[in-house]
N, C-alpha and C positions, 0 to 999 in steps of 0.2 A: 450796697450798704456795708460799712465797716463792721466786722464782727468784734464783739466786746469779749476780751479774754483777760483772765486773771484780775489784778488790781484789788484783790480781797483786802489787803491791809489798808489801802487807801480808802476804799468804801467803808470799811469798819471805822476808820478814824473820822471820816466825814459824818457818818451816822452818830458817832459818839458826840461830836460837836453840835450836831443838830438837836440831839435829845437833851442837851444841857438846858437848864432854866435860864441861864444867862445868854447874852448875845455872843456871837462868834465872828471873828474877822480872820479869814483864812487866805494865805497867799499860796497860790498854786501856779507853778511855772515849770518850764522845761522846753527843750528844743522843738522846732516845728515838726509836725506830723507824728508826734509821740503818743497822742491820744488824750490830750487834756480835755478837749471838748467832749469826747466820747465818755470820759470818766464823769464829767459834770452831768451829762444827760442821763447816764445810767443811775447816778446817785439821785437825781431829781425827778426821775420819771413818774413817781407816785406822790410828789410833793408840790407844794405851792411855791413855784419858782418863777421869778422874773429874770429872763436871760437876755443880756444885751451884748452885742458884738461891736466893739469900737473899731473905727477905721482911721486912716491917715487923713481924712478930710478935716475941715476946720472944726474948732470947738463948737461953734454954733450949729453946724450940720450934725455933729455927734449928739448934741443936746436935743435937737429936734427929733432925731431917730430914737433916742432914749425915751423921749416924751411919748412918741407914737407906740413904742413897745409897752410902756406902762398903761396907756389908754386902752390898748387892745387887751392886755392882761386883765385889767380891772373893769373892762367893758364900760369905759368912761367916755361917752361921746363929747361931753363938754370939754374935757381936757384935749381931746383929739382936735378940736376946732380952735384951741387957744394958743396964742404965741407965748412961750415961756423963755425968759432970758436969764433965768437963775436956776442953778442946779439944786439948790436947797429946797425950792418949792416942789421939785419933782420927788425928792426923797420924802418930804413931808406928806405928799399925796399918797405915797406907798404905805407909810406907817399909820396913817389915819384910817385906812381901809380896814373895816372889821373883818377878822378872820379867826377861826378856831385854831388853825395850825400856824406854826412859826413860818414867817416869810423868809424865803431865800432870795437874795439879790446877787446876781452874777454879772460882773463887768469883765467880759472876755477881751483879750488883747488890751488890757488896761494901760500898757506902756504907751500906746498911741495917744491917749488922752494927755499924758504928761509930755509927750513929744510935741503936740500941737500947742500946748499951753504948759510951760514949765512950772506954773504955779498950781496946776491941778492937784498934785499930791497934798499941798497945803489946804486947798479948797475941800478936798475929801476928808482930810484930817479933822477939820472943823465940823463937817457934817457928821462924821463918826462920833466925835466927842459930844456934840450938842444934841444930836437927833437919834442916832442909831444904837449906840452902845447900851442905852437903858430901855430899849424898846423890844427886847427879845427877838432880834432878827439875826439871820446868818448871812454874812456878806462874804463872797468869794471873789477875790481879785486875781484874775488869771492872765498869764502872758507867755509868749513864745520867744521873746528876745531876752535872753538870760541876763546879760549885762545891764540892760535898761531896767528890767524888773527888780533886780537886786538894788540898783541905785535909787529907784523910786519908792521901794517899799521896805527893804530889809536893812540897808546900810544905816550906820549911826547918824549920818547927815540927813537922812530922809525925814520929812515931817511925820511920816507914819511909823517911824521907828518906835518900838515898844508897844504899839497898839495891837499888833496881831496876837491872836490866841493860838495860832498854829500855822505851820507851813508845810507844803509838799513840793519837793523838787522831783518831778516825775522822771523815773528812769525807764530804760528799755525793758521789754518783757523778757524774762529769763528763758533759756532754752528749754527748761523742764516743762514750760507751758506752751512751747512753740507749736506742737502738733495740733493744739486746740483750734488754731486758725483754719485748718484744712478740713473740709467736709469728707474727703476720701482719705483712707489710711495710707500714709507714705511710710516706706521703710526708713530705718535709722539713717542710712547714708544719704538718702534723698533729703531728709530733714536737715542734716548737718550741712550739706552743700548749699541748700537754699539759705539757711541761717548765716552761712559764711558771707553771703552777699547782703542780705537784708538786715541782718542783726535783729534786734527786737523792736523795730519801728513798725507799728501796725500798718501805716499807709504803704510802706514798702512791701510788707508781707502780702497785703491784698493784691498787689500787682503781680506777685509771683505764684498765683494760685491757678493759672490757666493750663500750665504744662508741667509734666513731671520731669522733663529733661531740663537740667539746669542751664545748659548752653543755649537752648531755645529761649529760655526766659531772659538770659543776659542779652541775647541778640534782639529780642523784641522790646525789652524794657530798660536797657542801660545804654547799649551802643547805638540804639535808634535815636536819631537827633530829635524826633518828635516827642520822645518820652520825657516826662518831667525829671526822671532820674539822671538824664544825660548831663544836665547842668546843675543838679541839686547842690553840690558843695559850694558852687558860686553863690547861689541864693542864700544858703545857710550863713556864709561868712560875710557877705555884703551887708546883711542886716545887723550884724553884730560888731564888726570892726571897720576901721577906716582904711587901713593899709592891707587890702586883701592880698596883693602880690607878695608881700613879706611873709604873711602867714602861709600862703600856698608854697612858697619856697621851703619853709621849714618842714611842713608836712611831707612834701615831696622828698626832701632829704632823708627824713626818718623812714619813709616808705621804701627808700632805696637801700636801707640797712644801716644808716648812720644813727645810732641810738644813743651814744654818749654825747654829752655836751661838747666836749672837745672835738669830736668827729663832725658834729653838725656845724660848729663854727668854722672848722677847716674847710668843709665842703662848700660852705656859703661865703667863705672869706669875710667873716664877721666876727668881731670881738665877742667872746662868750658873755661878757657882762651886758652886752646890748641885746642878747637873746632872751634874757630872763623874763622880761615883762610879756613877751610874745608867748613864750612857753607856758607861763602861768595863766594867761588868758585862755589858751587852748585847753588847759586842764580844767579851768572853771566852766568851759563850754562842753565838758565831757567828751572832747575829741581826743585828747591825749591823757596819759597817766604816766607818772614817774614811778619806776620800780627800783627796788634795791633787793639784794639777796635777803630772804626772809629771816635769816639768822642774824642780820645786822642789829647791833644794839641801839645805835643812834641813827635813825632813818634820815632825819633832816641833814645831818652833817656827813653822811656817808659819801665817799668819793666814788662809790661803785654804781651810782645811780644811772639808770638807762630810761630813755623816753620811748613810749610805745603808743601806737595809734589804738585807741580804746574802742573806737566805733568801727564795726565790721564793714559797713558800706563805704565809709571814708577811706579805710585801708584798701579795700578793693579798688575804688575809683582812682586813688593816687598811684596804685601799682600798675593798673591795667588800662585805665581810660586817659588820664591826664598825659602820660608820656606818649600816647598814641593819638592825640587830638588831631594832629596834622593829617594822618591817614584817614581818620573818621570824617574830617571835614571834606576830604576828597572822595568820600563814599567808598573807601577801601575797607568796608566792614568785615569782609571775609578774611582779609589778612589779619586784622586785629583779633577776630574770633579765634583764628588758628593759634595766634600767640597766647591767648588766654587759655585755650585747651591744653597747650603744652606746659603751662606753668601753674595752672589754677590749684591743683591738688597739692603739689609739693611745696609751693611757695606761698600759699594762702590758706587753704582749707586745713592743712595739717597743724598750722599755728592756731587757727580758730578752735580746732578740736581740743587743743590743750586748755584753752579758756573754758570750753564746755566741761572738761573734766574737773577743772578747779571749781567751777560752779557746783558740779556734782558732789565734790568733796564736802562742801558746806551742807548740802542736803543729807549726806551720810552721817555727818556729825550731829545735825539737828534731829535725825531719826534714831540716834543711838546705835547705829549699825557698825560703828568702829569700836575697837577695844578701849581707846582713849578719847577724851574730849579735847581736840585740838582747837586752840583759839586764835591761831595765826596760820594762814595758809597762803602760799605763794610759790615763787620760783627760787632757785639757788644757782649761783654760778661763780666761777673764778676764772683765771686766765686760760685754763685748759679744759674745763669741763662745765657741763650744765645739767641740772636736774629739773624736769618739767614741773614736778610738784614736791613741795616740802611743807609739812605741817608740824607745828610745835606746840607744846604746852609747858610753860616754865615751871608751874607748880608740880606737875606730875613727872617732870623730867622725861617726857615722852616726845618722840619724833617719828614721823612717817615720811618715807621717800616714795615717790611715784613716777611712773613713766607712761606716756601716752603715745599710741601709734595709730595713724590713720593710713591704711593701705588702699591703693587704687582698686585692687581686685579683692578676691575673697581669701587672700593670704592670712594665715593664722599667726598670732604672735608666738614667737618661739622662746624656749627657755633661756637662750643666751641673753635676751633682753634683761631678764631677772638677774643673771649673774653679773652682767655689766653694771646694772644699777647698784648691786651690793658693793662693787668695787668703787664706784663713784661716791657712795655714801661714806666711805672711809675718809674722803677728803674734806667732809663737812666738819668744821671745827665748832662743835656745840656740845658741851657737857659730855665730852668723850668718855670720861671715866665712869659715868654713872647715868647712862641714858637707856630708855626702853625703846628699842627700835621696832618699827613695823614697815612693811613694804606693800604697795598697792599698784596694780597694773590696769591700764585701760586700753582696750583694743576695739575698734569699730568693726572688726571682722572676726572677733572671737579668738580663742586660744588653742594652742596645740595640745595634744593628749598628754605630752610630757609635762607641760606647765600645769595642767589640771591635776596630774598625779602629785607634782611637787606641792601644790596648794593643800592637798589632803594631808601631806606628811609634815609640812612646815607651818606651824601656827602663826608665824610672823608674816605670811604672805596672803594677800587678798587679791582675787581676780574680780574686779568691779563689774 
């Protein structure tokens, strides 16, 4: 059974909608295995909820299954033995049932209903307008195909546009809650290395709870051809896009280090303008993100943009699994595992650790543990240097510079890291004449005694 972790904001929002006197129509969507159904079940566990999971079968088959769910929920034997060829009748049956509590109706994988009948969003729009919205019910339309859910429920062209009272695009569990998935206490490095593969996807995390050794988990649950994770990116993209090969080529190119648009187009021998729609789709799917140096004034027009694989598992898979598919298909798993072991920390975990530290920065700001309230946090780079973390606040003229180090052993971060960071900070052209500077260091293995001494003497330095 999948462990339910975090989602406090989402539960709070759903309860707020539930407690309203008016009806609610909530759109809940997000990628496969991210925990949408678990969220619904957690929210509805003590409530009067009718839950229906749509399939890719015919509309008639879905309607029959929905009828049976209603009959079972309402203990209505007559409905159970009746043939119904109209969706409206089924929803009328629900709202006519006397109940002290607000009724919750969940249509999970809603996009399949629109897939088997393109008119279904229009059918449901009429049902909402004429039956449900004035009957104090709560409807949740849930789906795992992001593009299809947006087209059917959120886009301006959708018949349901403007009807929703709220929406949740479910994101991955943040690292700060990651340890809650594990019954036994893991040390910080064990958690970071597991997170570097699974990201915050609950279903993936559940697979990585058997063994403390990350390489055993990778061997058993990723490079094992019988594991669902072995082909997971294929299934993710096949359901969302039509030209899977083109998207794979782009992600593979970025995983290989081609992060600028020009570099990606050169690597793939494709005109940059022809890549735009593919890149934007991958951003919409939460697979990629476009980064610019945090001090850039015009983000959209910046020519310094770089594309980054946002999803930890996708990044891992395209770096270590996809390029080695031929070896894996020939059952040369040991060779691939050896390759992974030699590059996993330096070429993957160290970069994920930077993301974890940026997440931590937002927590430090929210908790008031930093001297200034930074409202923009990201990376900075130019042609010669890069800074892992830079946070700014325009109103306070405050800026903070940070460095993150993930060492394979118990090596402590040394003072030279701080001195190098101070030199790089001088390159950052941002309110240079009148700015309040701070510095923050993150190390998964701790800090040298010299660095600890410097922190005590220098009020501008924080060891996180």
